[in-house]
C-alpha positions as a Python dict, from the first residue, in 0.01 Angstrom:
ca = {
    (1, 'M'): (0, 0, 0),
    (2, 'I'): (129, 87, 347),
    (3, 'T'): (51, -184, 599),
    (4, 'N'): (216, -45, 912),
    (5, 'Y'): (359, 282, 1034),
    (6, 'K'): (489, 440, 1350),
    (7, 'K'): (564, 805, 1413),
    (8, 'A'): (863, 829, 1642),
    (9, 'K'): (963, 1198, 1652),
    (10, 'S'): (1269, 1133, 1866),
    (11, 'L'): (1596, 1325, 1877),
    (12, 'I'): (1880, 1081, 1815),
    (13, 'F'): (2168, 1325, 1766),
    (14, 'D'): (2253, 1679, 1875),
    (15, 'G'): (2611, 1789, 1825),
    (16, 'S'): (2883, 1896, 1586),
    (17, 'E'): (2916, 1790, 1224),
    (18, 'Q'): (3245, 1615, 1297),
    (19, 'E'): (3076, 1391, 1554),
    (20, 'I'): (2794, 1273, 1326),
    (21, 'L'): (3023, 1187, 1033),
    (22, 'H'): (3156, 876, 1207),
    (23, 'K'): (2869, 789, 1439),
    (24, 'S'): (2630, 495, 1406),
    (25, 'F'): (2274, 506, 1543),
    (26, 'D'): (2102, 193, 1671),
    (27, 'L'): (1735, 229, 1577),
    (28, 'N'): (1622, -90, 1749),
    (29, 'R'): (1493, 96, 2055),
    (30, 'D'): (1256, 315, 1851),
    (31, 'T'): (1171, 92, 1555),
    (32, 'S'): (1229, -274, 1650),
    (33, 'L'): (1387, -310, 1305),
    (34, 'G'): (1722, -422, 1445),
    (35, 'I'): (1933, -192, 1229),
    (36, 'A'): (2199, 71, 1278),
    (37, 'I'): (2214, 380, 1057),
    (38, 'K'): (2500, 609, 959),
    (39, 'L'): (2478, 948, 794),
    (40, 'D'): (2591, 797, 462),
    (41, 'D'): (2285, 565, 464),
    (42, 'F'): (2040, 851, 412),
    (43, 'A'): (2228, 1174, 336),
    (44, 'N'): (2175, 1144, -42),
    (45, 'N'): (1809, 1039, -15),
    (46, 'T'): (1583, 1341, 27),
    (47, 'L'): (1214, 1286, 86),
    (48, 'E'): (1142, 1453, -248),
    (49, 'D'): (1342, 1174, -419),
    (50, 'L'): (1119, 912, -254),
    (51, 'Q'): (839, 1013, -491),
    (52, 'G'): (1023, 829, -770),
    (53, 'V'): (1079, 515, -560),
    (54, 'I'): (731, 438, -427),
    (55, 'S'): (377, 493, -553),
    (56, 'S'): (228, 840, -530),
    (57, 'A'): (-48, 711, -300),
    (58, 'D'): (209, 567, -57),
    (59, 'F'): (414, 888, -73),
    (60, 'E'): (109, 1100, 4),
    (61, 'F'): (20, 869, 295),
    (62, 'I'): (369, 913, 443),
    (63, 'V'): (350, 1292, 408),
    (64, 'K'): (1, 1305, 559),
    (65, 'T'): (59, 1069, 853),
    (66, 'G'): (403, 1215, 923),
    (67, 'V'): (252, 1565, 919),
    (68, 'F'): (533, 1685, 693),
    (69, 'V'): (505, 2024, 525),
    (70, 'T'): (685, 2190, 238),
    (71, 'D'): (890, 2504, 281),
    (72, 'G'): (670, 2692, 34),
    (73, 'G'): (961, 2762, -199),
    (74, 'F'): (973, 2675, -566),
    (75, 'L'): (1148, 2343, -488),
    (76, 'N'): (883, 2238, -232),
    (77, 'L'): (1137, 2087, 8),
    (78, 'Y'): (977, 1882, 284),
    (79, 'K'): (1048, 1977, 645),
    (80, 'G'): (1011, 1787, 971),
    (81, 'S'): (1108, 1843, 1334),
    (82, 'N'): (1266, 2183, 1406),
    (83, 'N'): (1203, 2275, 1042),
    (84, 'L'): (1487, 2045, 930),
    (85, 'R'): (1497, 1888, 584),
    (86, 'L'): (1365, 1534, 551),
    (87, 'Y'): (1559, 1230, 431),
    (88, 'Y'): (1479, 862, 405),
    (89, 'H'): (1643, 520, 421),
    (90, 'K'): (1479, 221, 256),
    (91, 'K'): (1546, -123, 402),
    (92, 'G'): (1349, -396, 231),
    (93, 'N'): (986, -283, 238),
    (94, 'T'): (1041, -31, 516),
    (95, 'I'): (1091, 343, 469),
    (96, 'I'): (1257, 521, 761),
    (97, 'V'): (1228, 901, 760),
    (98, 'F'): (1472, 1139, 930),
    (99, 'A'): (1488, 1515, 980),
    (100, 'Y'): (1848, 1633, 966),
    (101, 'G'): (2041, 1954, 930),
    (102, 'E'): (2222, 2242, 1089),
    (103, 'F'): (2000, 2385, 1362),
    (104, 'Q'): (2238, 2657, 1479),
    (105, 'P'): (2582, 2746, 1344),
    (106, 'G'): (2794, 2437, 1405),
    (107, 'R'): (2511, 2246, 1576),
    (108, 'Y'): (2354, 1958, 1384),
    (109, 'M'): (2042, 1767, 1483),
    (110, 'L'): (1904, 1434, 1366),
    (111, 'Y'): (1550, 1323, 1440),
    (112, 'L'): (1394, 988, 1370),
    (113, 'E'): (1055, 1094, 1234),
    (114, 'G'): (907, 750, 1188),
    (115, 'F'): (890, 441, 971),
    (116, 'W'): (640, 303, 722),
    (117, 'T'): (614, -53, 589),
    (118, 'I'): (494, -102, 232),
    (119, 'E'): (325, -424, 122),
}
């Protein structure tokens, strides 16, 4: 059961792929979680994979409160800000969701979508 959530919807990176590969993002300002995130922390964790990690009710709550939509394709990939694919990072009982991808050729964007705490 989700006990706390906050939608952030804030752009935390806008630049080239080479820049993001070695960059660390301090999420303390937006989340008060006191953590820093790198691309490697979430790049292999798509939101679709989260369905196997948490209960279906919690997953549906995250999708609903985050206002995330699927792309309508046969894979039903979830999209967030600027129609970018969604990823997550789990730290303890907290799920942090990001929208990340190539926005224009050579231009990558990373959004902090929000975080949800599970009891």
